[in-house]
DRENDO-1510 file (C-alpha; in Angstrom, 1 decimal, always signed):
<recs>
REC; n; res; u; v; w
REC; 1; MET; +101.5; +30.1; +104.7 .
REC; 2; ASN; +103.6; +33.3; +104.8 .
REC; 3; ILE; +104.0; +34.1; +101.1 .
REC; 4; LEU; +106.0; +37.3; +101.7 .
REC; 5; ASN; +108.6; +35.3; +103.7 .
REC; 6; LEU; +108.8; +32.8; +100.8 .
REC; 7; ILE; +109.5; +35.4; +98.2 .
REC; 8; GLY; +112.0; +37.3; +100.4 .
REC; 9; ARG; +110.1; +40.3; +101.6 .
REC; 10; ASP; +108.7; +41.4; +105.0 .
REC; 11; ARG; +106.0; +43.9; +103.8 .
REC; 12; HIS; +103.5; +44.3; +101.0 .
REC; 13; LEU; +105.1; +46.0; +98.1 .
REC; 14; PHE; +102.3; +48.6; +97.5 .
REC; 15; PHE; +101.4; +49.3; +101.1 .
REC; 16; GLY; +102.5; +52.9; +100.9 .
REC; 17; ASP; +100.9; +53.6; +97.5 .
REC; 18; MET; +97.6; +52.0; +98.5 .
REC; 19; SER; +97.5; +53.9; +101.8 .
REC; 20; ILE; +98.0; +57.2; +100.0 .
REC; 21; HIS; +95.5; +56.6; +97.3 .
REC; 22; ASP; +92.9; +54.3; +99.0 .
REC; 23; ALA; +90.4; +57.1; +99.8 .
REC; 24; GLU; +90.4; +58.2; +96.2 .
REC; 25; LEU; +90.2; +54.6; +95.0 .
REC; 26; CYS; +87.1; +54.0; +97.2 .
REC; 27; ASP; +85.5; +57.2; +96.0 .
REC; 28; VAL; +85.9; +56.3; +92.3 .
REC; 29; VAL; +85.0; +52.7; +92.6 .
REC; 30; SER; +81.8; +53.4; +94.7 .
REC; 31; GLN; +80.5; +55.6; +91.9 .
REC; 32; SER; +81.4; +53.3; +89.0 .
REC; 33; SER; +80.4; +50.1; +87.2 .
REC; 34; PHE; +82.9; +47.4; +86.3 .
REC; 35; LEU; +83.2; +44.4; +84.0 .
REC; 36; VAL; +86.0; +42.0; +84.9 .
REC; 37; LEU; +87.0; +39.5; +82.1 .
REC; 38; GLY; +88.9; +36.4; +83.1 .
REC; 39; GLY; +87.8; +37.2; +86.7 .
REC; 40; ALA; +88.1; +33.7; +88.1 .
REC; 41; GLY; +91.8; +33.2; +87.5 .
REC; 42; SER; +94.3; +34.1; +90.3 .
REC; 43; ILE; +94.9; +37.7; +89.2 .
REC; 44; GLY; +91.2; +38.1; +88.1 .
REC; 45; GLN; +90.0; +37.0; +91.6 .
REC; 46; ALA; +92.4; +39.4; +93.3 .
REC; 47; VAL; +91.2; +42.3; +91.1 .
REC; 48; THR; +87.5; +41.3; +91.6 .
REC; 49; LYS; +88.0; +41.3; +95.4 .
REC; 50; ALA; +89.9; +44.7; +95.3 .
REC; 51; ILE; +86.9; +46.2; +93.5 .
REC; 52; PHE; +84.2; +44.4; +95.5 .
REC; 53; LYS; +85.5; +45.6; +98.9 .
REC; 54; ARG; +85.2; +49.2; +97.7 .
REC; 55; GLN; +81.5; +49.0; +97.1 .
REC; 56; PRO; +81.0; +49.4; +93.3 .
REC; 57; LYS; +77.7; +50.3; +91.8 .
REC; 58; LYS; +77.9; +47.4; +89.5 .
REC; 59; LEU; +80.4; +44.5; +89.3 .
REC; 60; HIS; +80.0; +41.8; +86.6 .
REC; 61; VAL; +82.6; +39.1; +86.3 .
REC; 62; VAL; +83.0; +36.8; +83.3 .
REC; 63; ASP; +85.2; +33.7; +83.1 .
REC; 64; ILE; +85.2; +30.5; +81.1 .
REC; 65; SER; +85.9; +28.4; +84.2 .
REC; 66; GLU; +82.6; +27.6; +85.9 .
REC; 67; ASN; +84.3; +25.9; +88.9 .
REC; 68; ASN; +86.7; +28.7; +89.5 .
REC; 69; MET; +83.8; +31.2; +89.3 .
REC; 70; VAL; +81.9; +29.2; +92.0 .
REC; 71; GLU; +85.0; +29.3; +94.3 .
REC; 72; LEU; +85.3; +33.1; +93.7 .
REC; 73; VAL; +81.8; +33.7; +94.9 .
REC; 74; ARG; +82.2; +31.4; +97.9 .
REC; 75; ASP; +85.4; +33.2; +98.7 .
REC; 76; ILE; +83.9; +36.7; +98.5 .
REC; 77; ARG; +80.8; +35.7; +100.5 .
REC; 78; SER; +82.9; +34.1; +103.2 .
REC; 79; SER; +85.4; +37.0; +103.5 .
REC; 80; LEU; +83.7; +40.2; +102.3 .
REC; 81; GLY; +80.0; +39.4; +102.5 .
REC; 82; TYR; +77.7; +41.5; +100.3 .
REC; 83; ILE; +77.3; +44.9; +98.7 .
REC; 84; GLU; +74.4; +47.0; +97.8 .
REC; 85; GLY; +75.6; +47.2; +94.2 .
REC; 86; ASP; +74.8; +44.8; +91.3 .
REC; 87; PHE; +77.2; +41.8; +91.7 .
REC; 88; GLN; +76.9; +39.0; +89.2 .
REC; 89; THR; +79.1; +36.3; +87.6 .
REC; 90; PHE; +78.7; +34.8; +84.2 .
REC; 91; ALA; +80.4; +31.6; +83.0 .
REC; 92; LEU; +81.1; +32.6; +79.4 .
REC; 93; ASP; +83.8; +32.3; +76.8 .
REC; 94; ILE; +84.9; +35.8; +75.7 .
REC; 95; GLY; +85.3; +34.6; +72.1 .
REC; 96; SER; +81.7; +33.2; +71.9 .
REC; 97; VAL; +78.5; +34.4; +70.4 .
REC; 98; GLU; +76.9; +34.0; +73.9 .
REC; 99; TYR; +79.3; +36.6; +75.2 .
REC; 100; ASP; +78.5; +38.9; +72.3 .
REC; 101; ALA; +74.8; +38.6; +73.2 .
REC; 102; PHE; +75.6; +39.3; +76.8 .
REC; 103; ILE; +77.4; +42.6; +75.9 .
REC; 104; LYS; +74.6; +43.5; +73.5 .
REC; 105; ALA; +72.0; +43.0; +76.3 .
REC; 106; ASP; +73.9; +45.3; +78.7 .
REC; 107; GLY; +77.4; +46.5; +78.0 .
REC; 108; GLN; +77.1; +49.6; +80.1 .
REC; 109; TYR; +80.2; +49.9; +82.2 .
REC; 110; ASP; +82.6; +52.6; +83.2 .
REC; 111; TYR; +85.6; +50.3; +83.4 .
REC; 112; VAL; +86.4; +47.1; +81.6 .
REC; 113; LEU; +89.3; +45.0; +83.0 .
REC; 114; ASN; +90.6; +42.1; +80.9 .
REC; 115; LEU; +92.6; +39.6; +82.9 .
REC; 116; SER; +92.1; +36.6; +80.5 .
REC; 117; ALA; +95.2; +35.2; +79.0 .
REC; 118; LEU; +97.1; +32.0; +78.0 .
REC; 119; LYS; +100.1; +32.6; +80.2 .
REC; 120; HIS; +102.2; +29.5; +80.2 .
REC; 121; VAL; +105.5; +29.2; +78.3 .
REC; 122; ARG; +104.6; +25.5; +78.0 .
REC; 123; SER; +101.7; +26.4; +75.7 .
REC; 124; GLU; +104.1; +27.0; +72.8 .
REC; 125; LYS; +104.9; +23.3; +72.3 .
REC; 126; ASP; +102.3; +22.8; +69.6 .
REC; 127; SER; +100.8; +24.8; +66.8 .
REC; 128; PHE; +97.2; +24.4; +67.9 .
REC; 129; THR; +97.6; +25.8; +71.4 .
REC; 130; LEU; +99.7; +28.6; +69.8 .
REC; 131; MET; +96.9; +29.6; +67.6 .
REC; 132; ARG; +94.5; +29.7; +70.6 .
REC; 133; MET; +97.1; +31.8; +72.4 .
REC; 134; ILE; +96.9; +34.3; +69.6 .
REC; 135; ASP; +93.1; +34.3; +69.8 .
REC; 136; VAL; +93.0; +34.8; +73.6 .
REC; 137; ASN; +95.9; +37.2; +74.0 .
REC; 138; VAL; +95.5; +39.3; +70.9 .
REC; 139; PHE; +92.2; +39.0; +69.0 .
REC; 140; ASN; +89.8; +38.5; +72.0 .
REC; 141; THR; +91.5; +41.5; +73.6 .
REC; 142; ASP; +91.0; +43.6; +70.4 .
REC; 143; LYS; +87.4; +42.4; +70.1 .
REC; 144; THR; +86.5; +43.3; +73.7 .
REC; 145; ILE; +88.1; +46.8; +73.3 .
REC; 146; LYS; +86.0; +47.4; +70.1 .
REC; 147; GLN; +82.9; +46.4; +72.0 .
REC; 148; SER; +83.9; +48.7; +74.8 .
REC; 149; ILE; +84.3; +51.6; +72.4 .
REC; 150; ASP; +80.9; +50.8; +70.8 .
REC; 151; SER; +79.3; +50.8; +74.3 .
REC; 152; GLY; +80.8; +54.0; +75.5 .
REC; 153; VAL; +83.1; +52.5; +78.1 .
REC; 154; LYS; +85.3; +55.2; +79.8 .
REC; 155; LYS; +88.4; +53.1; +80.4 .
REC; 156; TYR; +89.8; +49.7; +79.3 .
REC; 157; PHE; +92.5; +47.9; +81.2 .
REC; 158; CYS; +94.3; +44.8; +80.0 .
REC; 159; VAL; +97.0; +42.8; +81.8 .
REC; 160; SER; +100.4; +42.3; +80.0 .
REC; 161; THR; +103.5; +40.6; +81.2 .
REC; 162; ASP; +107.1; +41.3; +82.0 .
REC; 163; LYS; +107.9; +38.8; +79.3 .
REC; 164; ALA; +106.6; +41.3; +76.7 .
REC; 165; ALA; +109.8; +43.3; +77.3 .
REC; 166; ASN; +112.4; +42.0; +74.8 .
REC; 167; PRO; +110.4; +38.7; +74.5 .
REC; 168; VAL; +112.2; +35.3; +74.1 .
REC; 169; ASN; +109.1; +33.1; +74.1 .
REC; 170; MET; +105.9; +32.9; +72.2 .
REC; 171; MET; +103.7; +33.8; +75.2 .
REC; 172; GLY; +105.7; +37.0; +75.8 .
REC; 173; ALA; +105.7; +37.8; +72.1 .
REC; 174; SER; +101.9; +37.3; +71.9 .
REC; 175; LYS; +101.6; +39.9; +74.7 .
REC; 176; ARG; +104.0; +42.3; +72.9 .
REC; 177; ILE; +101.8; +42.0; +69.8 .
REC; 178; MET; +98.8; +42.6; +72.0 .
REC; 179; GLU; +100.4; +45.8; +73.2 .
REC; 180; MET; +100.7; +46.9; +69.6 .
REC; 181; PHE; +97.0; +46.3; +69.0 .
REC; 182; LEU; +96.3; +48.2; +72.3 .
REC; 183; MET; +98.2; +51.3; +70.9 .
REC; 184; ARG; +96.0; +51.3; +67.8 .
REC; 185; ARG; +92.8; +51.2; +69.8 .
REC; 186; SER; +94.1; +53.8; +72.2 .
REC; 187; GLU; +93.3; +56.4; +69.5 .
REC; 188; GLU; +89.6; +55.7; +70.3 .
REC; 189; ILE; +89.5; +54.8; +74.0 .
REC; 190; SER; +91.7; +55.4; +77.1 .
REC; 191; ILE; +93.7; +52.2; +77.7 .
REC; 192; SER; +96.2; +51.3; +80.4 .
REC; 193; THR; +97.9; +48.0; +81.2 .
REC; 194; ALA; +100.4; +46.4; +83.6 .
REC; 195; ARG; +103.5; +44.3; +83.1 .
REC; 196; PHE; +103.8; +41.7; +85.9 .
REC; 197; ALA; +106.3; +39.8; +87.9 .
REC; 198; ASN; +105.4; +36.2; +88.7 .
REC; 199; VAL; +102.3; +36.0; +90.9 .
REC; 200; ALA; +103.3; +33.7; +93.7 .
REC; 201; PHE; +101.1; +30.6; +94.0 .
REC; 202; SER; +98.8; +31.6; +91.2 .
REC; 203; ASP; +96.8; +28.8; +89.6 .
REC; 204; GLY; +99.0; +26.6; +87.4 .
REC; 205; SER; +102.3; +28.2; +88.5 .
REC; 206; LEU; +105.2; +26.1; +89.7 .
REC; 207; LEU; +104.7; +27.4; +93.2 .
REC; 208; HIS; +101.1; +26.4; +93.1 .
REC; 209; GLY; +102.4; +23.1; +92.0 .
REC; 210; PHE; +104.2; +22.7; +95.3 .
REC; 211; ASP; +100.9; +22.6; +97.1 .
REC; 212; GLN; +99.7; +20.0; +94.7 .
REC; 213; ARG; +102.8; +17.8; +95.1 .
REC; 214; ILE; +102.5; +17.9; +98.9 .
REC; 215; LYS; +98.8; +16.9; +98.8 .
REC; 216; LYS; +99.6; +14.0; +96.4 .
REC; 217; LEU; +102.7; +12.8; +98.2 .
REC; 218; GLN; +104.9; +13.6; +95.1 .
REC; 219; PRO; +108.4; +15.0; +94.8 .
REC; 220; ILE; +109.0; +18.8; +94.5 .
REC; 221; VAL; +111.0; +19.8; +91.4 .
REC; 222; ALA; +112.3; +23.3; +90.7 .
REC; 223; PRO; +115.0; +24.9; +88.6 .
REC; 224; LYS; +118.0; +26.1; +90.6 .
REC; 225; ASP; +119.5; +28.4; +88.0 .
REC; 226; ILE; +116.6; +30.8; +87.2 .
REC; 227; LYS; +115.9; +33.9; +89.3 .
REC; 228; ARG; +112.6; +35.5; +89.2 .
REC; 229; TYR; +110.7; +38.5; +90.6 .
REC; 230; PHE; +107.5; +37.7; +92.6 .
REC; 231; ILE; +104.5; +39.5; +93.8 .
REC; 232; THR; +101.5; +38.2; +95.9 .
REC; 233; PRO; +98.0; +37.7; +94.5 .
REC; 234; GLN; +96.8; +40.7; +96.6 .
REC; 235; GLU; +99.5; +42.8; +95.1 .
REC; 236; SER; +98.6; +41.7; +91.6 .
REC; 237; GLY; +95.0; +43.0; +92.2 .
REC; 238; GLU; +96.2; +46.2; +93.6 .
REC; 239; LEU; +98.6; +46.9; +90.6 .
REC; 240; CYS; +95.8; +46.2; +88.1 .
REC; 241; LEU; +93.3; +48.5; +89.9 .
REC; 242; MET; +95.8; +51.3; +90.3 .
REC; 243; SER; +96.6; +51.2; +86.6 .
REC; 244; CYS; +92.9; +51.0; +85.7 .
REC; 245; ILE; +91.9; +54.0; +87.8 .
REC; 246; PHE; +95.0; +56.2; +87.8 .
REC; 247; GLY; +96.7; +55.2; +84.5 .
REC; 248; ASP; +96.7; +57.8; +81.7 .
REC; 249; ASN; +96.0; +56.6; +78.2 .
REC; 250; ARG; +98.7; +54.1; +77.1 .
REC; 251; ASP; +100.4; +53.9; +80.5 .
REC; 252; ILE; +102.0; +50.6; +81.4 .
REC; 253; PHE; +102.3; +50.1; +85.2 .
REC; 254; PHE; +105.0; +47.8; +86.7 .
REC; 255; PRO; +106.2; +46.9; +90.2 .
REC; 256; LYS; +109.5; +48.6; +91.3 .
REC; 257; LEU; +111.5; +45.5; +92.3 .
REC; 258; SER; +115.2; +45.5; +93.1 .
REC; 259; GLU; +117.5; +43.0; +91.4 .
REC; 260; SER; +119.7; +42.9; +94.5 .
REC; 261; LEU; +116.8; +42.6; +97.0 .
REC; 262; HIS; +113.9; +40.8; +95.3 .
REC; 263; LEU; +115.3; +38.3; +92.7 .
REC; 264; THR; +115.1; +34.7; +94.0 .
REC; 265; THR; +115.3; +31.2; +92.6 .
REC; 266; PHE; +112.5; +28.6; +92.6 .
REC; 267; SER; +114.7; +26.2; +94.4 .
REC; 268; ASP; +115.3; +28.7; +97.3 .
REC; 269; ILE; +111.5; +29.2; +97.6 .
REC; 270; ALA; +111.0; +25.4; +97.6 .
REC; 271; VAL; +113.4; +25.1; +100.6 .
REC; 272; LYS; +111.6; +27.8; +102.5 .
REC; 273; TYR; +108.2; +26.4; +101.6 .
REC; 274; LEU; +109.1; +23.0; +103.0 .
REC; 275; GLU; +110.6; +24.5; +106.1 .
REC; 276; GLN; +107.3; +26.4; +106.7 .
REC; 277; ILE; +105.4; +23.1; +106.7 .
REC; 278; ASP; +108.0; +21.4; +108.9 .
REC; 279; TYR; +109.8; +19.3; +106.3 .
REC; 280; VAL; +113.5; +19.1; +105.6 .
REC; 281; PRO; +114.4; +19.0; +101.8 .
REC; 282; TYR; +116.2; +15.9; +100.7 .
REC; 283; LEU; +118.1; +16.5; +97.5 .
REC; 284; CYS; +117.8; +13.7; +94.9 .
REC; 285; HIS; +119.8; +13.1; +91.7 .
REC; 286; SER; +117.2; +11.8; +89.3 .
REC; 287; GLU; +113.4; +11.7; +88.8 .
REC; 288; ASP; +113.3; +7.9; +89.5 .
REC; 289; GLU; +115.0; +8.4; +92.9 .
REC; 290; ALA; +112.7; +11.3; +93.8 .
REC; 291; ARG; +109.6; +9.4; +92.8 .
REC; 292; SER; +110.6; +6.3; +94.8 .
REC; 293; LEU; +111.6; +8.2; +97.9 .
REC; 294; ALA; +108.2; +10.1; +97.9 .
REC; 295; LYS; +106.7; +6.9; +99.4 .
REC; 296; SER; +108.9; +6.8; +102.5 .
REC; 297; LEU; +110.7; +10.1; +103.2 .
REC; 298; PRO; +107.7; +12.2; +104.3 .
REC; 299; GLN; +107.2; +9.8; +107.3 .
REC; 300; GLN; +110.7; +10.8; +108.4 .
REC; 301; GLY; +110.0; +14.5; +108.2 .
REC; 302; LYS; +111.9; +14.8; +104.9 .
REC; 303; TRP; +110.7; +15.6; +101.4 .
REC; 304; PRO; +112.3; +14.5; +98.1 .
REC; 305; CYS; +113.4; +17.4; +95.9 .
REC; 306; LEU; +115.0; +17.5; +92.5 .
REC; 307; PHE; +116.7; +20.8; +91.7 .
REC; 308; THR; +117.7; +21.0; +88.1 .
REC; 309; THR; +119.2; +23.4; +85.5 .
REC; 310; SER; +116.8; +24.9; +82.9 .
REC; 311; ASP; +117.0; +23.4; +79.4 .
REC; 312; THR; +113.6; +24.0; +77.9 .
REC; 313; THR; +112.3; +26.2; +75.1 .
REC; 314; GLY; +111.1; +29.7; +76.1 .
REC; 315; GLU; +112.9; +30.3; +79.4 .
REC; 316; LYS; +114.3; +33.8; +79.8 .
REC; 317; SER; +117.6; +34.0; +81.6 .
REC; 318; PHE; +116.7; +37.3; +83.3 .
REC; 319; GLU; +113.5; +39.4; +83.9 .
REC; 320; GLU; +112.9; +43.0; +82.9 .
REC; 321; PHE; +109.8; +45.2; +82.9 .
REC; 322; PHE; +110.8; +47.8; +80.4 .
REC; 323; THR; +113.3; +48.3; +77.5 .
REC; 324; ASP; +115.9; +51.0; +77.0 .
REC; 325; LYS; +113.7; +52.5; +74.3 .
REC; 326; GLU; +110.8; +53.2; +76.6 .
REC; 327; THR; +110.1; +56.4; +78.6 .
REC; 328; LEU; +109.7; +55.9; +82.3 .
REC; 329; ASP; +108.0; +57.9; +85.1 .
REC; 330; MET; +109.5; +56.6; +88.3 .
REC; 331; ALA; +108.5; +59.5; +90.5 .
REC; 332; ARG; +104.6; +59.4; +90.6 .
REC; 333; PHE; +104.3; +56.4; +92.9 .
REC; 334; GLU; +106.5; +54.9; +95.7 .
REC; 335; ASN; +106.7; +51.3; +94.5 .
REC; 336; ILE; +105.0; +51.5; +91.0 .
REC; 337; GLY; +106.9; +52.5; +87.9 .
REC; 338; VAL; +105.0; +53.8; +84.8 .
REC; 339; ILE; +106.0; +53.4; +81.2 .
REC; 340; LYS; +104.8; +56.4; +79.2 .
REC; 341; ALA; +104.0; +54.7; +75.9 .
REC; 342; GLU; +103.2; +56.5; +72.7 .
REC; 343; ALA; +100.7; +55.5; +70.0 .
REC; 344; ALA; +103.5; +53.9; +68.0 .
REC; 345; TYR; +102.2; +51.2; +65.7 .
REC; 346; ASP; +102.3; +50.1; +62.1 .
REC; 347; ASN; +98.6; +49.8; +61.0 .
REC; 348; ASP; +99.6; +48.0; +57.8 .
REC; 349; LEU; +101.6; +45.5; +59.8 .
REC; 350; LEU; +98.7; +44.8; +62.2 .
REC; 351; THR; +96.3; +44.3; +59.3 .
REC; 352; LYS; +98.7; +41.9; +57.5 .
REC; 353; PHE; +99.0; +39.9; +60.7 .
REC; 354; GLU; +95.2; +39.7; +61.0 .
REC; 355; LEU; +94.8; +38.6; +57.4 .
REC; 356; ALA; +97.6; +36.1; +57.6 .
REC; 357; VAL; +96.1; +34.4; +60.8 .
REC; 358; ALA; +92.7; +34.5; +59.2 .
REC; 359; LYS; +94.0; +32.7; +56.1 .
REC; 360; LEU; +95.7; +30.0; +58.2 .
REC; 361; LYS; +92.5; +29.4; +60.1 .
REC; 362; ALA; +90.4; +29.3; +56.9 .
REC; 363; ASN; +92.7; +26.5; +55.7 .
REC; 364; ARG; +92.3; +24.6; +59.0 .
REC; 365; ALA; +96.0; +23.8; +58.8 .
REC; 366; TRP; +99.1; +25.6; +60.0 .
REC; 367; SER; +102.5; +24.8; +61.4 .
REC; 368; LYS; +104.4; +26.1; +64.4 .
REC; 369; ASP; +107.0; +27.4; +61.9 .
REC; 370; GLN; +104.4; +29.5; +60.1 .
REC; 371; ILE; +103.3; +31.1; +63.4 .
REC; 372; ILE; +106.9; +31.7; +64.4 .
REC; 373; GLU; +107.5; +33.4; +61.1 .
REC; 374; LEU; +104.5; +35.7; +61.6 .
REC; 375; PHE; +105.8; +36.6; +65.0 .
REC; 376; PHE; +109.2; +37.5; +63.6 .
REC; 377; ARG; +107.4; +39.8; +61.1 .
REC; 378; MET; +105.8; +41.6; +63.9 .
REC; 379; ILE; +108.8; +41.6; +66.2 .
REC; 380; PRO; +112.0; +41.6; +64.0 .
REC; 381; ASP; +114.3; +41.4; +67.0 .
REC; 382; PHE; +112.3; +38.6; +68.7 .
REC; 383; ASN; +114.9; +36.5; +70.4 .
REC; 384; HIS; +113.1; +33.2; +70.2 .
REC; 385; LYS; +115.2; +30.1; +70.8 .
REC; 386; GLU; +113.8; +26.7; +69.9 .
REC; 387; VAL; +115.7; +23.9; +71.7 .
REC; 388; GLY; +113.1; +21.1; +71.0 .
REC; 389; LYS; +112.4; +20.4; +74.7 .
REC; 390; TYR; +109.4; +21.6; +76.7 .
REC; 391; LEU; +108.3; +21.7; +80.3 .
REC; 392; ASP; +105.8; +18.9; +79.6 .
REC; 393; SER; +108.7; +16.6; +79.0 .
REC; 394; LYS; +109.9; +17.0; +82.6 .
REC; 395; MET; +108.5; +16.0; +86.0 .
</recs>
């Protein structure tokens, strides 16, 4: 599959930057030790492979998904082989006591990269998943930074999202709050991050769902009115590694993508995707029609598609990587922009957020409205819109 063609490009976005800086990257990586958290997800695997191929002294990978970790190791052994350095994987939950014991037993790393996240907009449909989102995206991040400080780690990298810029959904807002916690910890350790475009065909994404629908002989459904920026999994790993190694304290890296050249709709990608696998899209008018035709159309070289308008909670009408209040460095790299963030945070506000969440957890009862209210306290201009309909209610 030609992912670049599907997302409307003919070359890798960071080819020039990686060519210029690869020798220095290899030199730094070969002399350093790394811990990758959330390393078995799509971005985590890309980061792990980007580090592995540059021969690190030590590379430890942690992820809660045992199955994805097994696939990561198989992939690395089948494509990159082996290194002389210490390469190990650990199926651990970052929030667990077992992980704390793991850090206590070793913890000696030059760089810690945290790619773990609850990333789906659909995760904001219920209060319980929302609380886990706060734990994973905010508190586990803060915890692992504190452990890195205590262990003498040189640099901490954490992935953010484009949806943290002027957030309209709870996932983006949780990452914006995470960035506030990062700024507080940046007084004690060097921290850099990256805001992403959508990673094409990453696990759980709509594009990854296209593959699943084809395998299961099911219709392809996509919004026709939402345009998004995309990068490839390889590019996601390169952006993270560049930020980790070359980012100054508080730098936020982002891809330079052009609105006129690189924005594309999911429905356009669906059409190109089907053409690449030799199917002609057949446009349906309802879910029932699409489901029924999935049994017969593929035998005729056609695939049932339902292209809809977006009407669910949390969908942002446009994408942006920075706000007009942030200072940019657009000259340092060819295709990577850098937000030069300041250590601007309200310590009392962060403490009140921690205490409020702890109180809700202690009661073992909370509502979605209570969490939304907390988010508005943290982000007064949070543009959250609740329409009462979520992605899980659609095909």
